[in-house]
SEFIZA-3560 file (N, C-alpha, C; in Angstrom, 3 decimals):
REM SEFIZA-3560
<numar><xx>-8.283</xx><yy>-11.880</yy><zz>-30.797</zz><atom>N</atom></numar>
<numar><xx>-9.318</xx><yy>-10.868</yy><zz>-30.728</zz><atom>CA</atom></numar>
<numar><xx>-9.039</xx><yy>-9.966</yy><zz>-29.527</zz><atom>C</atom></numar>
<numar><xx>-9.004</xx><yy>-8.661</yy><zz>-29.730</zz><atom>N</atom></numar>
<numar><xx>-8.685</xx><yy>-7.700</yy><zz>-28.673</zz><atom>CA</atom></numar>
<numar><xx>-9.912</xx><yy>-7.310</yy><zz>-27.876</zz><atom>C</atom></numar>
<numar><xx>-9.652</xx><yy>-6.522</yy><zz>-26.866</zz><atom>N</atom></numar>
<numar><xx>-10.740</xx><yy>-6.011</yy><zz>-26.043</zz><atom>CA</atom></numar>
<numar><xx>-11.526</xx><yy>-4.960</yy><zz>-26.805</zz><atom>C</atom></numar>
<numar><xx>-12.802</xx><yy>-4.765</yy><zz>-26.430</zz><atom>N</atom></numar>
<numar><xx>-13.573</xx><yy>-3.668</yy><zz>-27.036</zz><atom>CA</atom></numar>
<numar><xx>-12.918</xx><yy>-2.329</yy><zz>-26.706</zz><atom>C</atom></numar>
<numar><xx>-13.131</xx><yy>-1.314</yy><zz>-27.544</zz><atom>N</atom></numar>
<numar><xx>-12.482</xx><yy>-0.011</yy><zz>-27.323</zz><atom>CA</atom></numar>
<numar><xx>-12.730</xx><yy>0.576</yy><zz>-25.937</zz><atom>C</atom></numar>
<numar><xx>-13.936</xx><yy>0.461</yy><zz>-25.417</zz><atom>N</atom></numar>
<numar><xx>-14.227</xx><yy>1.037</yy><zz>-24.094</zz><atom>CA</atom></numar>
<numar><xx>-13.410</xx><yy>0.345</yy><zz>-23.009</zz><atom>C</atom></numar>
<numar><xx>-13.246</xx><yy>-0.939</yy><zz>-23.143</zz><atom>N</atom></numar>
<numar><xx>-12.470</xx><yy>-1.687</yy><zz>-22.153</zz><atom>CA</atom></numar>
<numar><xx>-11.001</xx><yy>-1.280</yy><zz>-22.215</zz><atom>C</atom></numar>
<numar><xx>-10.490</xx><yy>-1.090</yy><zz>-23.435</zz><atom>N</atom></numar>
<numar><xx>-9.115</xx><yy>-0.622</yy><zz>-23.593</zz><atom>CA</atom></numar>
<numar><xx>-8.943</xx><yy>0.767</yy><zz>-22.997</zz><atom>C</atom></numar>
<numar><xx>-9.919</xx><yy>1.619</yy><zz>-23.183</zz><atom>N</atom></numar>
<numar><xx>-9.868</xx><yy>2.969</yy><zz>-22.637</zz><atom>CA</atom></numar>
<numar><xx>-9.835</xx><yy>2.926</yy><zz>-21.110</zz><atom>C</atom></numar>
<numar><xx>-10.707</xx><yy>2.128</yy><zz>-20.514</zz><atom>N</atom></numar>
<numar><xx>-10.729</xx><yy>2.019</yy><zz>-19.051</zz><atom>CA</atom></numar>
<numar><xx>-9.424</xx><yy>1.449</yy><zz>-18.520</zz><atom>C</atom></numar>
<numar><xx>-8.880</xx><yy>0.451</yy><zz>-19.204</zz><atom>N</atom></numar>
<numar><xx>-7.598</xx><yy>-0.130</yy><zz>-18.776</zz><atom>CA</atom></numar>
<numar><xx>-6.496</xx><yy>0.927</yy><zz>-18.859</zz><atom>C</atom></numar>
<numar><xx>-6.515</xx><yy>1.743</yy><zz>-19.899</zz><atom>N</atom></numar>
<numar><xx>-5.524</xx><yy>2.810</yy><zz>-20.031</zz><atom>CA</atom></numar>
<numar><xx>-5.662</xx><yy>3.860</yy><zz>-18.945</zz><atom>C</atom></numar>
<numar><xx>-6.901</xx><yy>4.209</yy><zz>-18.605</zz><atom>N</atom></numar>
<numar><xx>-7.142</xx><yy>5.191</yy><zz>-17.541</zz><atom>CA</atom></numar>
<numar><xx>-6.656</xx><yy>4.647</yy><zz>-16.201</zz><atom>C</atom></numar>
<numar><xx>-6.965</xx><yy>3.388</yy><zz>-15.928</zz><atom>N</atom></numar>
<numar><xx>-6.509</xx><yy>2.783</yy><zz>-14.660</zz><atom>CA</atom></numar>
<numar><xx>-4.989</xx><yy>2.742</yy><zz>-14.579</zz><atom>C</atom></numar>
<numar><xx>-4.332</xx><yy>2.352</yy><zz>-15.667</zz><atom>N</atom></numar>
<numar><xx>-2.874</xx><yy>2.275</yy><zz>-15.686</zz><atom>CA</atom></numar>
<numar><xx>-2.264</xx><yy>3.661</yy><zz>-15.482</zz><atom>C</atom></numar>
<numar><xx>-2.819</xx><yy>4.659</yy><zz>-16.127</zz><atom>N</atom></numar>
<numar><xx>-2.318</xx><yy>6.031</yy><zz>-15.970</zz><atom>CA</atom></numar>
<numar><xx>-2.530</xx><yy>6.510</yy><zz>-14.543</zz><atom>C</atom></numar>
<numar><xx>-3.682</xx><yy>6.213</yy><zz>-13.964</zz><atom>N</atom></numar>
<numar><xx>-3.974</xx><yy>6.613</yy><zz>-12.592</zz><atom>CA</atom></numar>
<numar><xx>-2.984</xx><yy>5.972</yy><zz>-11.622</zz><atom>C</atom></numar>
<numar><xx>-2.737</xx><yy>4.680</yy><zz>-11.785</zz><atom>N</atom></numar>
<numar><xx>-1.773</xx><yy>3.991</yy><zz>-10.916</zz><atom>CA</atom></numar>
<numar><xx>-0.381</xx><yy>4.601</yy><zz>-11.052</zz><atom>C</atom></numar>
<numar><xx>0.030</xx><yy>4.859</yy><zz>-12.290</zz><atom>N</atom></numar>
<numar><xx>1.352</xx><yy>5.423</yy><zz>-12.539</zz><atom>CA</atom></numar>
<numar><xx>1.501</xx><yy>6.797</yy><zz>-11.889</zz><atom>C</atom></numar>
<numar><xx>0.498</xx><yy>7.654</yy><zz>-12.084</zz><atom>N</atom></numar>
<numar><xx>0.559</xx><yy>8.996</yy><zz>-11.495</zz><atom>CA</atom></numar>
<numar><xx>0.534</xx><yy>8.947</yy><zz>-9.974</zz><atom>C</atom></numar>
<numar><xx>-0.271</xx><yy>8.050</yy><zz>-9.420</zz><atom>N</atom></numar>
<numar><xx>-0.347</xx><yy>7.924</yy><zz>-7.965</zz><atom>CA</atom></numar>
<numar><xx>0.990</xx><yy>7.481</yy><zz>-7.391</zz><atom>C</atom></numar>
<numar><xx>1.620</xx><yy>6.491</yy><zz>-8.030</zz><atom>N</atom></numar>
<numar><xx>2.929</xx><yy>6.025</yy><zz>-7.552</zz><atom>CA</atom></numar>
<numar><xx>3.978</xx><yy>7.122</yy><zz>-7.648</zz><atom>C</atom></numar>
<numar><xx>3.957</xx><yy>7.863</yy><zz>-8.757</zz><atom>N</atom></numar>
<numar><xx>4.938</xx><yy>8.929</yy><zz>-8.936</zz><atom>CA</atom></numar>
<numar><xx>4.721</xx><yy>10.041</yy><zz>-7.906</zz><atom>C</atom></numar>
<numar><xx>3.479</xx><yy>10.399</yy><zz>-7.644</zz><atom>N</atom></numar>
<numar><xx>3.182</xx><yy>11.433</yy><zz>-6.663</zz><atom>CA</atom></numar>
<numar><xx>3.585</xx><yy>10.983</yy><zz>-5.265</zz><atom>C</atom></numar>
<numar><xx>3.275</xx><yy>9.732</yy><zz>-4.934</zz><atom>N</atom></numar>
<numar><xx>3.618</xx><yy>9.219</yy><zz>-3.604</zz><atom>CA</atom></numar>
<numar><xx>5.127</xx><yy>9.197</yy><zz>-3.392</zz><atom>C</atom></numar>
<numar><xx>5.880</xx><yy>8.921</yy><zz>-4.435</zz><atom>N</atom></numar>
<numar><xx>7.334</xx><yy>8.855</yy><zz>-4.311</zz><atom>CA</atom></numar>
<numar><xx>7.974</xx><yy>10.232</yy><zz>-4.202</zz><atom>C</atom></numar>
<numar><xx>7.367</xx><yy>11.235</yy><zz>-4.806</zz><atom>N</atom></numar>
<numar><xx>8.015</xx><yy>12.541</yy><zz>-4.862</zz><atom>CA</atom></numar>
<numar><xx>7.355</xx><yy>13.618</yy><zz>-4.017</zz><atom>C</atom></numar>
<numar><xx>6.240</xx><yy>13.315</yy><zz>-3.403</zz><atom>N</atom></numar>
<numar><xx>5.488</xx><yy>14.331</yy><zz>-2.672</zz><atom>CA</atom></numar>
<numar><xx>6.178</xx><yy>14.699</yy><zz>-1.362</zz><atom>C</atom></numar>
<numar><xx>5.977</xx><yy>15.928</yy><zz>-0.976</zz><atom>N</atom></numar>
<numar><xx>6.565</xx><yy>16.410</yy><zz>0.268</zz><atom>CA</atom></numar>
<numar><xx>5.785</xx><yy>15.861</yy><zz>1.465</zz><atom>C</atom></numar>
<numar><xx>6.414</xx><yy>15.831</yy><zz>2.626</zz><atom>N</atom></numar>
<numar><xx>5.698</xx><yy>15.386</yy><zz>3.834</zz><atom>CA</atom></numar>
<numar><xx>4.473</xx><yy>16.247</yy><zz>4.132</zz><atom>C</atom></numar>
<numar><xx>4.568</xx><yy>17.521</yy><zz>3.792</zz><atom>N</atom></numar>
<numar><xx>3.426</xx><yy>18.427</yy><zz>4.013</zz><atom>CA</atom></numar>
<numar><xx>2.220</xx><yy>17.993</yy><zz>3.180</zz><atom>C</atom></numar>
<numar><xx>2.475</xx><yy>17.594</yy><zz>1.927</zz><atom>N</atom></numar>
<numar><xx>1.401</xx><yy>17.112</yy><zz>1.061</zz><atom>CA</atom></numar>
<numar><xx>0.813</xx><yy>15.818</yy><zz>1.596</zz><atom>C</atom></numar>
<numar><xx>1.673</xx><yy>14.936</yy><zz>2.093</zz><atom>N</atom></numar>
<numar><xx>1.192</xx><yy>13.672</yy><zz>2.663</zz><atom>CA</atom></numar>
<numar><xx>0.298</xx><yy>13.904</yy><zz>3.883</zz><atom>C</atom></numar>
<numar><xx>0.540</xx><yy>14.967</yy><zz>4.617</zz><atom>N</atom></numar>
<numar><xx>-0.329</xx><yy>15.293</yy><zz>5.755</zz><atom>CA</atom></numar>
<numar><xx>-1.638</xx><yy>15.920</yy><zz>5.294</zz><atom>C</atom></numar>
<numar><xx>-1.605</xx><yy>16.677</yy><zz>4.203</zz><atom>N</atom></numar>
<numar><xx>-2.798</xx><yy>17.392</yy><zz>3.740</zz><atom>CA</atom></numar>
<numar><xx>-3.769</xx><yy>16.501</yy><zz>2.985</zz><atom>C</atom></numar>
<numar><xx>-3.274</xx><yy>15.534</yy><zz>2.236</zz><atom>N</atom></numar>
<numar><xx>-4.148</xx><yy>14.717</yy><zz>1.395</zz><atom>CA</atom></numar>
<numar><xx>-5.227</xx><yy>13.956</yy><zz>2.165</zz><atom>C</atom></numar>
<numar><xx>-4.923</xx><yy>13.366</yy><zz>3.316</zz><atom>N</atom></numar>
<numar><xx>-6.010</xx><yy>12.696</yy><zz>4.055</zz><atom>CA</atom></numar>
<numar><xx>-7.137</xx><yy>13.643</yy><zz>4.457</zz><atom>C</atom></numar>
<numar><xx>-6.793</xx><yy>14.888</yy><zz>4.762</zz><atom>N</atom></numar>
<numar><xx>-7.817</xx><yy>15.876</yy><zz>5.104</zz><atom>CA</atom></numar>
<numar><xx>-8.699</xx><yy>16.190</yy><zz>3.895</zz><atom>C</atom></numar>
<numar><xx>-8.080</xx><yy>16.336</yy><zz>2.733</zz><atom>N</atom></numar>
<numar><xx>-8.836</xx><yy>16.605</yy><zz>1.510</zz><atom>CA</atom></numar>
<numar><xx>-9.730</xx><yy>15.412</yy><zz>1.187</zz><atom>C</atom></numar>
<numar><xx>-9.190</xx><yy>14.203</yy><zz>1.332</zz><atom>N</atom></numar>
<numar><xx>-9.977</xx><yy>12.992</yy><zz>1.063</zz><atom>CA</atom></numar>
<numar><xx>-11.186</xx><yy>12.907</yy><zz>1.996</zz><atom>C</atom></numar>
<numar><xx>-10.991</xx><yy>13.181</yy><zz>3.265</zz><atom>N</atom></numar>
<numar><xx>-12.091</xx><yy>13.145</yy><zz>4.232</zz><atom>CA</atom></numar>
<numar><xx>-13.160</xx><yy>14.176</yy><zz>3.888</zz><atom>C</atom></numar>
<numar><xx>-12.725</xx><yy>15.347</yy><zz>3.490</zz><atom>N</atom></numar>
<numar><xx>-13.660</xx><yy>16.399</yy><zz>3.107</zz><atom>CA</atom></numar>
<numar><xx>-14.463</xx><yy>15.989</yy><zz>1.876</zz><atom>C</atom></numar>
<numar><xx>-13.796</xx><yy>15.378</yy><zz>0.910</zz><atom>N</atom></numar>
<numar><xx>-14.474</xx><yy>14.949</yy><zz>-0.316</zz><atom>CA</atom></numar>
<numar><xx>-15.467</xx><yy>13.826</yy><zz>-0.040</zz><atom>C</atom></numar>
<numar><xx>-15.098</xx><yy>12.891</yy><zz>0.833</zz><atom>N</atom></numar>
<numar><xx>-16.000</xx><yy>11.782</yy><zz>1.141</zz><atom>CA</atom></numar>
<numar><xx>-17.232</xx><yy>12.248</yy><zz>1.891</zz><atom>C</atom></numar>
<numar><xx>-17.104</xx><yy>13.276</yy><zz>2.680</zz><atom>N</atom></numar>
<numar><xx>-18.228</xx><yy>13.775</yy><zz>3.448</zz><atom>CA</atom></numar>
<numar><xx>-19.114</xx><yy>14.747</yy><zz>2.690</zz><atom>C</atom></numar>
<numar><xx>-18.887</xx><yy>14.937</yy><zz>1.434</zz><atom>N</atom></numar>
<numar><xx>-19.625</xx><yy>15.810</yy><zz>0.517</zz><atom>CA</atom></numar>
<numar><xx>-19.453</xx><yy>17.301</yy><zz>0.797</zz><atom>C</atom></numar>
<numar><xx>-18.670</xx><yy>17.668</yy><zz>1.803</zz><atom>N</atom></numar>
<numar><xx>-18.461</xx><yy>19.093</yy><zz>2.072</zz><atom>CA</atom></numar>
<numar><xx>-17.771</xx><yy>19.774</yy><zz>0.900</zz><atom>C</atom></numar>
<numar><xx>-16.782</xx><yy>19.101</yy><zz>0.332</zz><atom>N</atom></numar>
<numar><xx>-16.050</xx><yy>19.675</yy><zz>-0.789</zz><atom>CA</atom></numar>
<numar><xx>-16.979</xx><yy>19.897</yy><zz>-1.977</zz><atom>C</atom></numar>
<numar><xx>-17.858</xx><yy>18.937</yy><zz>-2.251</zz><atom>N</atom></numar>
<numar><xx>-18.754</xx><yy>19.030</yy><zz>-3.404</zz><atom>CA</atom></numar>
<numar><xx>-19.826</xx><yy>20.093</yy><zz>-3.184</zz><atom>C</atom></numar>
<numar><xx>-20.321</xx><yy>20.195</yy><zz>-1.975</zz><atom>N</atom></numar>
<numar><xx>-21.306</xx><yy>21.243</yy><zz>-1.684</zz><atom>CA</atom></numar>
<numar><xx>-20.661</xx><yy>22.627</yy><zz>-1.776</zz><atom>C</atom></numar>
<numar><xx>-19.430</xx><yy>22.743</yy><zz>-1.301</zz><atom>N</atom></numar>
<numar><xx>-18.717</xx><yy>24.003</yy><zz>-1.416</zz><atom>CA</atom></numar>
<numar><xx>-18.446</xx><yy>24.364</yy><zz>-2.871</zz><atom>C</atom></numar>
<numar><xx>-18.071</xx><yy>23.371</yy><zz>-3.655</zz><atom>N</atom></numar>
<numar><xx>-17.838</xx><yy>23.615</yy><zz>-5.084</zz><atom>CA</atom></numar>
<numar><xx>-19.123</xx><yy>24.057</yy><zz>-5.767</zz><atom>C</atom></numar>
<numar><xx>-20.229</xx><yy>23.429</yy><zz>-5.421</zz><atom>N</atom></numar>
<numar><xx>-21.520</xx><yy>23.803</yy><zz>-6.003</zz><atom>CA</atom></numar>
<numar><xx>-21.895</xx><yy>25.233</yy><zz>-5.613</zz><atom>C</atom></numar>
<numar><xx>-21.614</xx><yy>25.594</yy><zz>-4.372</zz><atom>N</atom></numar>
<numar><xx>-21.930</xx><yy>26.953</yy><zz>-3.930</zz><atom>CA</atom></numar>
<numar><xx>-21.122</xx><yy>27.989</yy><zz>-4.717</zz><atom>C</atom></numar>
<numar><xx>-19.849</xx><yy>27.706</yy><zz>-4.924</zz><atom>N</atom></numar>
<numar><xx>-19.008</xx><yy>28.629</yy><zz>-5.687</zz><atom>CA</atom></numar>
<numar><xx>-19.488</xx><yy>28.719</yy><zz>-7.131</zz><atom>C</atom></numar>
<numar><xx>-19.815</xx><yy>27.562</yy><zz>-7.732</zz><atom>N</atom></numar>
<numar><xx>-20.314</xx><yy>27.578</yy><zz>-9.115</zz><atom>CA</atom></numar>
<numar><xx>-21.617</xx><yy>28.362</yy><zz>-9.225</zz><atom>C</atom></numar>
<numar><xx>-22.513</xx><yy>28.152</yy><zz>-8.273</zz><atom>N</atom></numar>
<numar><xx>-23.793</xx><yy>28.863</yy><zz>-8.306</zz><atom>CA</atom></numar>
<numar><xx>-23.597</xx><yy>30.359</yy><zz>-8.102</zz><atom>C</atom></numar>
<numar><xx>-22.652</xx><yy>30.733</yy><zz>-7.257</zz><atom>N</atom></numar>
<numar><xx>-22.413</xx><yy>32.132</yy><zz>-6.945</zz><atom>CA</atom></numar>
<numar><xx>-21.714</xx><yy>32.871</yy><zz>-8.083</zz><atom>C</atom></numar>
<numar><xx>-20.701</xx><yy>32.212</yy><zz>-8.685</zz><atom>N</atom></numar>
<numar><xx>-19.877</xx><yy>32.902</yy><zz>-9.672</zz><atom>CA</atom></numar>
<numar><xx>-20.163</xx><yy>32.521</yy><zz>-11.125</zz><atom>C</atom></numar>
<numar><xx>-20.924</xx><yy>31.462</yy><zz>-11.336</zz><atom>N</atom></numar>
<numar><xx>-21.042</xx><yy>30.927</yy><zz>-12.678</zz><atom>CA</atom></numar>
<numar><xx>-22.238</xx><yy>31.355</yy><zz>-13.491</zz><atom>C</atom></numar>
<numar><xx>-23.040</xx><yy>32.273</yy><zz>-12.990</zz><atom>N</atom></numar>
<numar><xx>-24.223</xx><yy>32.679</yy><zz>-13.748</zz><atom>CA</atom></numar>
<numar><xx>-25.219</xx><yy>31.544</yy><zz>-13.862</zz><atom>C</atom></numar>
<numar><xx>-26.036</xx><yy>31.587</yy><zz>-14.892</zz><atom>N</atom></numar>
<numar><xx>-27.061</xx><yy>30.546</yy><zz>-15.024</zz><atom>CA</atom></numar>
<numar><xx>-26.442</xx><yy>29.189</yy><zz>-15.308</zz><atom>C</atom></numar>
<numar><xx>-25.337</xx><yy>29.140</yy><zz>-16.038</zz><atom>N</atom></numar>
<numar><xx>-24.670</xx><yy>27.859</yy><zz>-16.293</zz><atom>CA</atom></numar>
<numar><xx>-24.100</xx><yy>27.278</yy><zz>-15.000</zz><atom>C</atom></numar>
<numar><xx>-23.545</xx><yy>28.132</yy><zz>-14.175</zz><atom>N</atom></numar>
<numar><xx>-23.010</xx><yy>27.674</yy><zz>-12.892</zz><atom>CA</atom></numar>
<numar><xx>-24.099</xx><yy>27.137</yy><zz>-11.983</zz><atom>C</atom></numar>
<numar><xx>-25.236</xx><yy>27.839</yy><zz>-11.958</zz><atom>N</atom></numar>
<numar><xx>-26.353</xx><yy>27.363</yy><zz>-11.137</zz><atom>CA</atom></numar>
<numar><xx>-26.882</xx><yy>26.027</yy><zz>-11.646</zz><atom>C</atom></numar>
<numar><xx>-26.967</xx><yy>25.908</yy><zz>-12.959</zz><atom>N</atom></numar>
<numar><xx>-27.434</xx><yy>24.656</yy><zz>-13.553</zz><atom>CA</atom></numar>
<numar><xx>-26.453</xx><yy>23.513</yy><zz>-13.242</zz><atom>C</atom></numar>
<numar><xx>-25.149</xx><yy>23.770</yy><zz>-13.387</zz><atom>N</atom></numar>
<numar><xx>-24.133</xx><yy>22.760</yy><zz>-13.086</zz><atom>CA</atom></numar>
<numar><xx>-24.137</xx><yy>22.399</yy><zz>-11.607</zz><atom>C</atom></numar>
<numar><xx>-24.305</xx><yy>23.399</yy><zz>-10.754</zz><atom>N</atom></numar>
<numar><xx>-24.346</xx><yy>23.141</yy><zz>-9.315</zz><atom>CA</atom></numar>
<numar><xx>-25.542</xx><yy>22.263</yy><zz>-8.948</zz><atom>C</atom></numar>
<numar><xx>-26.696</xx><yy>22.561</yy><zz>-9.520</zz><atom>N</atom></numar>
<numar><xx>-27.887</xx><yy>21.756</yy><zz>-9.241</zz><atom>CA</atom></numar>
<numar><xx>-27.705</xx><yy>20.327</yy><zz>-9.732</zz><atom>C</atom></numar>
<numar><xx>-27.138</xx><yy>20.173</yy><zz>-10.918</zz><atom>N</atom></numar>
<numar><xx>-26.908</xx><yy>18.826</yy><zz>-11.449</zz><atom>CA</atom></numar>
<numar><xx>-25.901</xx><yy>18.074</yy><zz>-10.581</zz><atom>C</atom></numar>
<numar><xx>-24.855</xx><yy>18.762</yy><zz>-10.154</zz><atom>N</atom></numar>
<numar><xx>-23.854</xx><yy>18.124</yy><zz>-9.299</zz><atom>CA</atom></numar>
<numar><xx>-24.407</xx><yy>17.694</yy><zz>-7.963</zz><atom>C</atom></numar>
<numar><xx>-25.204</xx><yy>18.561</yy><zz>-7.346</zz><atom>N</atom></numar>
<numar><xx>-25.798</xx><yy>18.203</yy><zz>-6.051</zz><atom>CA</atom></numar>
<numar><xx>-26.810</xx><yy>17.064</yy><zz>-6.195</zz><atom>C</atom></numar>
<numar><xx>-27.548</xx><yy>17.054</yy><zz>-7.302</zz><atom>N</atom></numar>
<numar><xx>-28.467</xx><yy>15.941</yy><zz>-7.557</zz><atom>CA</atom></numar>
<numar><xx>-27.695</xx><yy>14.638</yy><zz>-7.709</zz><atom>C</atom></numar>
<numar><xx>-26.562</xx><yy>14.690</yy><zz>-8.406</zz><atom>N</atom></numar>
<numar><xx>-25.732</xx><yy>13.491</yy><zz>-8.577</zz><atom>CA</atom></numar>
<numar><xx>-25.186</xx><yy>13.004</yy><zz>-7.237</zz><atom>C</atom></numar>
<numar><xx>-24.770</xx><yy>13.935</yy><zz>-6.390</zz><atom>N</atom></numar>
<numar><xx>-24.274</xx><yy>13.559</yy><zz>-5.063</zz><atom>CA</atom></numar>
<numar><xx>-25.389</xx><yy>12.904</yy><zz>-4.243</zz><atom>C</atom></numar>
<numar><xx>-26.586</xx><yy>13.475</yy><zz>-4.314</zz><atom>N</atom></numar>
<numar><xx>-27.716</xx><yy>12.909</yy><zz>-3.567</zz><atom>CA</atom></numar>
<numar><xx>-28.041</xx><yy>11.497</yy><zz>-4.048</zz><atom>C</atom></numar>
<numar><xx>-28.073</xx><yy>11.292</yy><zz>-5.356</zz><atom>N</atom></numar>
<numar><xx>-28.346</xx><yy>9.958</yy><zz>-5.894</zz><atom>CA</atom></numar>
<numar><xx>-27.245</xx><yy>8.977</yy><zz>-5.494</zz><atom>C</atom></numar>
<numar><xx>-25.990</xx><yy>9.418</yy><zz>-5.576</zz><atom>N</atom></numar>
<numar><xx>-24.889</xx><yy>8.541</yy><zz>-5.195</zz><atom>CA</atom></numar>
<numar><xx>-24.977</xx><yy>8.158</yy><zz>-3.728</zz><atom>C</atom></numar>
<numar><xx>-25.342</xx><yy>9.105</yy><zz>-2.880</zz><atom>N</atom></numar>
<numar><xx>-25.494</xx><yy>8.803</yy><zz>-1.448</zz><atom>CA</atom></numar>
<numar><xx>-26.616</xx><yy>7.791</yy><zz>-1.230</zz><atom>C</atom></numar>
<numar><xx>-27.727</xx><yy>7.991</yy><zz>-1.902</zz><atom>N</atom></numar>
<numar><xx>-28.845</xx><yy>7.061</yy><zz>-1.750</zz><atom>CA</atom></numar>
<numar><xx>-28.463</xx><yy>5.656</yy><zz>-2.204</zz><atom>C</atom></numar>
<numar><xx>-27.823</xx><yy>5.560</yy><zz>-3.345</zz><atom>N</atom></numar>
<numar><xx>-27.435</xx><yy>4.252</yy><zz>-3.886</zz><atom>CA</atom></numar>
<numar><xx>-26.397</xx><yy>3.592</yy><zz>-2.991</zz><atom>C</atom></numar>
<numar><xx>-25.393</xx><yy>4.357</yy><zz>-2.563</zz><atom>N</atom></numar>
<numar><xx>-24.314</xx><yy>3.762</yy><zz>-1.757</zz><atom>CA</atom></numar>
<numar><xx>-24.788</xx><yy>3.360</yy><zz>-0.369</zz><atom>C</atom></numar>
<numar><xx>-25.823</xx><yy>4.003</yy><zz>0.127</zz><atom>N</atom></numar>
<numar><xx>-26.338</xx><yy>3.643</yy><zz>1.438</zz><atom>CA</atom></numar>
<numar><xx>-27.437</xx><yy>2.587</yy><zz>1.370</zz><atom>C</atom></numar>
<numar><xx>-27.678</xx><yy>2.086</yy><zz>0.172</zz><atom>N</atom></numar>
<numar><xx>-28.601</xx><yy>0.966</yy><zz>0.020</zz><atom>CA</atom></numar>
<numar><xx>-30.069</xx><yy>1.288</yy><zz>0.158</zz><atom>C</atom></numar>
<numar><xx>-30.459</xx><yy>2.510</yy><zz>-0.159</zz><atom>N</atom></numar>
<numar><xx>-31.870</xx><yy>2.870</yy><zz>-0.051</zz><atom>CA</atom></numar>
<numar><xx>-32.640</xx><yy>2.326</yy><zz>-1.212</zz><atom>C</atom></numar>
//
């Protein structure tokens, strides 16, 4: 008996992610290796997501504003959950 389809899908996504990460790490330039930690730090601190929401709200019309609001709400909920509130 095999895994349920969703489990197979998640396993495939994880395997693809690992493969791409290994390939990128092996072939990436030193400049990219220096830049990625900065991007990761920005993303973890929500600055990247708030900036993305601002751009979507500014350039995306009503759909962009709606997407930006939904994204910021998701970030707020994730912060609350991850901080144990």
